[in-house]
C-alpha positions in Angstrom: 51.7 36.4 93.3 50.1 39.8 93.6 49.5 42.2 91.1 48.2 45.9 91.9 45.3 47.1 90.0 44.0 50.4 90.0 40.6 51.4 89.1 40.2 54.4 86.9 36.8 54.2 86.3 34.3 53.9 89.0 32.3 51.0 87.3 35.1 48.9 86.7 35.7 45.6 88.4 38.8 43.6 89.3 39.8 40.7 87.0 37.9 37.7 87.9 38.5 33.8 87.6 35.3 31.9 86.6 36.8 28.8 87.8 39.8 28.0 89.8 41.4 26.0 86.8 41.3 29.0 84.4 44.4 30.2 82.9 43.3 33.7 82.4 41.1 36.4 84.3 37.7 37.9 82.8 38.0 41.8 82.4 34.9 43.7 81.9 33.6 46.3 79.9 33.0 50.1 81.3 33.3 52.3 78.5 33.0 52.1 74.6 34.0 54.5 71.7 35.4 54.7 68.1 38.9 55.3 67.5 39.9 57.5 64.4 40.3 54.2 62.6 36.9 53.0 63.2 37.8 50.3 65.6 35.4 49.7 68.4 37.2 50.5 71.7 36.4 48.8 74.9 37.8 50.1 78.0 38.2 47.9 81.4 38.9 51.1 83.7 41.4 49.2 85.0 45.5 50.1 84.9 48.0 47.3 86.1 51.2 47.3 87.8 52.9 44.3 86.1 56.2 43.6 87.6 59.3 43.8 85.7 60.2 40.6 84.2 56.4 39.4 83.5 54.2 40.6 80.9 50.5 41.0 80.7 48.9 39.2 77.5 45.3 40.1 76.6 43.3 37.5 74.7 39.5 37.5 73.2 37.0 35.4 75.4 35.4 32.3 73.7 32.2 34.3 73.8 33.4 36.5 70.9 32.6 33.8 68.4 28.8 34.9 69.4 29.5 38.7 68.2 30.5 40.1 64.8 33.8 41.0 66.5 37.4 40.5 66.0 40.2 41.5 68.4 42.1 44.0 66.0 45.7 42.9 67.2 44.7 39.0 68.0 46.8 39.4 71.3 47.5 42.3 73.1 50.6 43.0 75.0 50.6 45.0 78.4 54.5 45.6 79.2 55.7 46.0 82.7 56.1 49.7 82.3 52.7 50.5 81.1 50.3 52.1 83.4 47.5 53.3 81.5 44.0 51.8 81.2 43.8 48.3 79.5 41.6 48.8 76.3 40.3 46.1 73.6 39.9 47.3 70.3 37.7 45.3 68.0 36.9 45.2 64.4 33.1 44.2 63.0 33.8 41.3 60.9 30.5 41.8 59.0 31.1 45.5 59.0 27.3 45.8 60.1 27.2 45.0 63.6 24.3 42.9 63.1 25.3 39.6 65.1 25.9 40.8 68.3 28.5 42.7 70.0 29.7 43.4 73.6 27.7 45.6 76.2 28.9 47.7 79.1 28.9 45.2 81.7 29.8 42.1 79.7 33.0 40.3 80.3 34.9 41.5 77.1 38.3 40.0 77.2 41.1 37.8 79.4 44.1 38.9 80.9 47.2 36.2 81.6 50.2 37.6 83.5 53.3 35.5 82.7 56.9 35.6 83.1 59.1 37.2 80.5 61.9 35.2 79.9 65.6 37.3 79.9 66.8 36.7 75.8 69.8 38.2 74.4 69.6 37.6 70.6 72.8 37.1 69.0 73.9 37.5 65.2 74.7 34.1 63.6 76.2 33.1 60.3 74.8 29.5 60.5 72.1 27.7 62.4 71.7 24.1 63.1 70.2 21.8 60.9 66.6 20.3 61.6 64.4 17.7 59.8 62.1 20.7 58.9 64.9 22.8 58.0 63.3 26.0 55.8 59.9 24.2 55.6 57.5 27.2 56.3 53.5 27.2 56.0 52.2 23.8 55.7 55.4 22.1 55.1 54.1 19.6 57.9 51.1 18.5 56.1 47.4 19.6 57.0 
């Protein structure tokens, strides 16, 4: 599969896979700023042309554990119709930024592009019964 990627910042780098078996491609930080809610925004300088029927999912990298950051929406969604810059928004978990953050040029997050199933949601008066039924959080044990 080929995905068109547009560099909208001269310092941007195309997504890279560190290993042949990697599930996601790494994205690199090229600019940062604070938004009106105090989130640390890190731009990749890249825009994607994701084909209809697919979706781009953005995840934190495991290196986030070495920082004071938390990915604000936990998993980002890039719809096929979006053509703007891919941006990661972070919140500082300690509020002080004392335990590390990302720097420009660092691999800041990762992207996976997967098929989106065509789903039609239909209203139903009854649902089939299962062993779990309505058991919610923690109902199957710890």
